[in-house]
C-alpha positions in Angstrom: -0.1 -3.3 -16.9 -1.0 -4.2 -13.3 1.7 -4.7 -10.3 1.1 -7.1 -7.2 1.6 -5.0 -4.3 2.2 -6.2 -1.0 3.2 -3.8 2.1 4.5 -5.4 4.9 4.7 -3.5 8.5 8.7 -4.4 10.0 10.0 -3.7 13.1 13.1 -2.8 12.3 13.7 -0.8 9.3 17.6 -1.4 8.3 17.3 -5.3 8.7 14.1 -5.7 6.3 15.8 -3.5 4.2 19.3 -5.5 3.9 17.1 -8.4 4.1 14.1 -7.8 1.2 16.9 -6.5 -1.1 18.9 -9.5 -0.3 15.8 -11.6 -0.7 15.5 -9.0 -4.4 18.5 -10.1 -6.3 21.0 -7.7 -4.7 18.3 -4.8 -5.9 17.7 -1.9 -3.4 14.5 0.1 -2.8 13.9 2.7 -4.7 12.1 5.1 -2.4 13.2 5.7 0.7 12.9 7.6 3.6 13.2 7.1 7.3 10.1 4.9 7.3 9.4 4.1 4.9 10.5 1.8 1.7 10.0 0.9 -1.6 10.3 -1.8 -4.7 9.0 -1.9 -7.9 10.5 -5.0 -9.7 10.0 -6.5 -12.2 10.8 -9.8 -11.7 8.7 -11.0 -10.0 6.3 -8.5 -11.0 5.8 -6.6 -7.3 5.7 -3.2 -5.8 6.7 -4.2 -2.0 6.4 -2.0 0.2 7.8 -1.5 3.8 7.6 0.5 6.6 8.8 1.3 10.2 5.6 3.4 11.8 4.0 1.6 14.4 1.7 -0.7 13.0 1.5 -4.7 13.8 4.5 -5.7 12.3 3.4 -8.6 9.4 1.6 -8.3 6.3 -0.4 -4.7 6.1 -2.6 -5.1 2.8 -2.3 -7.0 -0.7 -3.1 -4.5 -3.7 -2.9 -4.5 -7.7 -1.5 -1.3 -8.4 -2.4 0.1 -11.6 -1.2 2.5 -14.6 -4.7 3.6 -16.4 -8.0 5.1 -15.1 -9.6 2.4 -17.3 -7.8 -0.6 -15.2 -8.7 1.3 -12.2 -11.8 1.4 -13.0 -11.6 -3.0 -14.3 -10.2 -3.5 -10.6 -13.0 -1.6 -8.7 -15.9 -4.1 -10.9 -13.8 -7.3 -9.7 -13.9 -5.9 -6.0 -17.5 -5.3 -6.0 -18.7 -8.2 -7.9 -17.3 -9.5 -5.0 -20.0 -8.3 -3.2 -17.5 -6.7 -0.2 -18.2 -3.4 0.6 -15.2 -0.8 -2.0 -14.3 1.9 -0.2 -12.7 4.8 -3.2 -10.7 7.2 -2.4 -9.6 10.1 -5.1 -6.3 11.7 -5.3 -5.1 11.0 -1.7 -1.8 10.9 0.0 -0.4 7.8 1.1 3.2 5.8 1.3 4.2 9.0 -0.2 2.4 9.1 -3.3 -0.9 11.4 -4.1 -3.5 8.7 -5.8 -6.5 7.3 -7.1 -7.6 4.3 -4.6 -10.0 1.8 -3.3 -10.3 -0.4 -0.7 -11.8 -3.4 0.3 -11.5 -5.6 3.1 -11.3 -10.1 2.3 -13.5 -12.4 4.1 -10.4 -13.2 6.3 -10.8 -9.7 7.0 -7.7 -8.4 5.2 -7.1 -5.2 3.0 -7.2 -5.5 -0.8 -5.9 -2.0 -2.3 -6.3 -0.9 -6.2 -4.6 2.2 -7.1 -3.1 4.2 -9.6 -0.2 6.3 -8.4 -0.7 9.8 -9.4 2.7 11.5 -8.9 5.1 11.8 -5.9 4.2 13.3 -2.6 6.7 14.6 0.2 4.7 13.2 2.9 4.0 9.4 4.3 0.6 10.5 4.3 -2.8 10.0 7.0 -4.6 6.7 8.1 -8.5 7.2 7.1 -9.0 6.0 10.3 -6.5 8.7 12.3 -7.9 11.4 10.2 -11.3 11.2 10.7 -12.0 8.6 14.0 -8.6 7.7 15.7 -6.7 11.1 16.1 -4.0 9.8 18.6 -3.8 5.8 16.4 -0.4 4.7 15.4 -2.4 2.8 12.5 -1.3 2.4 8.9 -1.3 5.4 6.4 -4.2 3.8 3.7 -6.0 0.9 5.8 -9.3 1.2 5.5 -11.6 0.5 8.9 -12.3 -3.5 9.6 
């Protein structure tokens, strides 16, 4: 099964948790950290995450979460078919999880990812940009360079 993933950067985590929990039928996040929360809903089928990590508030990125390597390969092929640059990441730590993933940027500049979560991680992770070129960047975790 594939699940839609939406990640929103927020200014106030507790206000946003209250709002989104109500919006999702009084459903509490399945992961709740000091700077990050995530809901995995079945109705609608979505992995919805919010974080308060210094990124500009609003939609951070959109993605498709998959459950198998075959589904990940299928989604990577879809990204490639869109004829946009694709950045693959294997065993990366992001959003308190270790995952295999790939990124692209749509024609409007919105970051899209496809990923398969391998296991939980004790830390949020590091932005690819932060670890490689901008040591002091406050960019959200995982978002590829545009």
